[in-house]
N, C-alpha and C positions, 0 to 999 in steps of 0.2 A: 522033797515032798511036792505034790502037784500044786500049782498056783491057781488062783481064781481064773486066770485066762485059760489055763489048761482045762479046767472044769467046764468053762463056757464052751470051749472048742469041742469038747466031748458031747455036750448037749446038741450042738449044731451038727456034728458028724453023725449023730444017730438018726437024723432026718433023711428022707429020701433024697436022691440026687436032684429031683425037680424042685423040692423045697429048698435045698441048698443053693441051687441056681437062682431061685427067687430072692433068697437072702443076699446073694452077691449083687443083684440088680438093685435091690432096696438099699444096700449099703452105699452104692455109688450115688443113688438118688436122694437118700436121706428120708424123704417124706413124699410118697407117691400115691396117686389115686389108682383105682383099678384100670381105668382106660389107658393111662400111661404105662402101667405095668404090662398090660396086654399088648400094647403097640410096640413097646421096646423089647419085649421078650419073644422068643421063638416058640413058646409053648402055645398049644391050642387052648381054647377057653376052659375046657374041662380040666386039663392038666394044671392050668394056672389056678383055677378055683380050688382044686384039691391041695395044691402046694400052699396056698394061702391059709386054708383051713388047718393044715398040718402045722404051719408055723405059728398060727394063733393058738391052737390047742397046746402046743409045746411052750406057750407063754414067752415066745421070743419076739413076736410081733403083735402090735395092738392097732386096731382100727380106731379112728377118732370120729367125732360127731359129724365132721365135714366129709367123711368118706375117704380119708387118706389113711395109709398104712405107714407105720414107722416102727423102729425097734423099741422094745419095752424099756431098755436101758442103753445109754450111750456106749457103755463098755461092750455090750453085745455087738453093736455096730463096729466099734474099733477092732474087735477080734476078727470079724469078717473082712474088714478093709485090710488089716495087716496080713491076712492070708491070701489076698489077691496077687496074682502074678502081674507084672507090669503090662504085658500085652492084653491080659484079661481085663484089667482096669480100663485101659484105653478103649477096648471094644465096648464095654458096658457104658462108658461115658458117651461114646459116639452113638450108640443105639438110643440113649436117652436124649441127646441133642436132636437127633433126627425125629424122634417121637414128639418132642416138644415143638419142633418146627412144624410138623404136620398139624399139631393142635393150633398153632398160631396162624397158619395159612387161612386167609379169608376173614380173619378177625380184624376189626379196626385197629390201626396202629400196630399191626402184626402181633396182637395179643396183649399189648401193654407192657409196662416197665418190668413187672415181676417175671413174667414169662420170658421176655427178651433177655433179662439178666440170667435166667436159668439156661437158656440156649447158649449164651456166650460162655458161661462157666463150664458147661459140659463139653463144648467144642475145645476150649482151652485144655481141659483135663484129658481129652482124647488125644491131644497132640496134633490135631488138624489146625495148623497155624493160620492158613488162609481163611478158613471158615471162622476161626476164633476171632481174627481181626475184623472181618465183616460183621459178625454177630456182636462184637464189643461196641463197634460204632453204632449199630442199630439200637443196642441196649442203652448206650449213653444218650442217644437222642430221645429215646422213650423216657428215660429217667428225667431229662431236662423238661420234657413236656408235662410232667407231674410235679415239677419243682423239687425234685430230689437231687439237688445240685452236688451234694457230697458223693452220692452214688455215681452220678454222671462223671464227675472228676476222676473217680477211681477207675471207671471204665475207659475213659479217654487215656488215662495213664497206662492202662493195660494195652490199649491199642498202640500207643507210642512204643512200648517195649517190643511189640510184635512187628511193627512196621518194617524194621531193617531185616527181619527174618523171613519176610514174605516177598517172593519175587513179584515184581510189578504191582506193589501194594496200591499205588495211586490209581491205577486202572481198575483194581478190584473194588475200592471203596469210594473213589471219586475225590 
């Protein structure tokens, strides 16, 4: 008999390819606003808007009061994540890391602790270890600046794990 996951996957597969691609990006990002979705996606604004409308109408995605989109249920997100190919997952995380970096450019303290942590996370998930190392150090420093010492410690620990995997790490991060 079909499982709940099978039924959810069927609902997702009924969507257009553009809407399915949007769901993949949202699955990698968890909770994203329209600007980050637009920046990280290759879709033009009309295609993105139509894909969002389709996903919301299908009751797979919900917008919140702050203008962010997320999956209606965690299990829906899990189904999409489980269906991602490894290379696809890495590409999505890299696109999100770069989009978040573009948002952070020019902002004081490179966008603050939350944004810096998101950049570090997506670079790590993309497999770009040099970028993940540098971003983890920046995020740890940003976390220290707002007295989030536990988060800073976790980010420094991540950086230490990456250190030996990155050629010329000291030159990269100082």
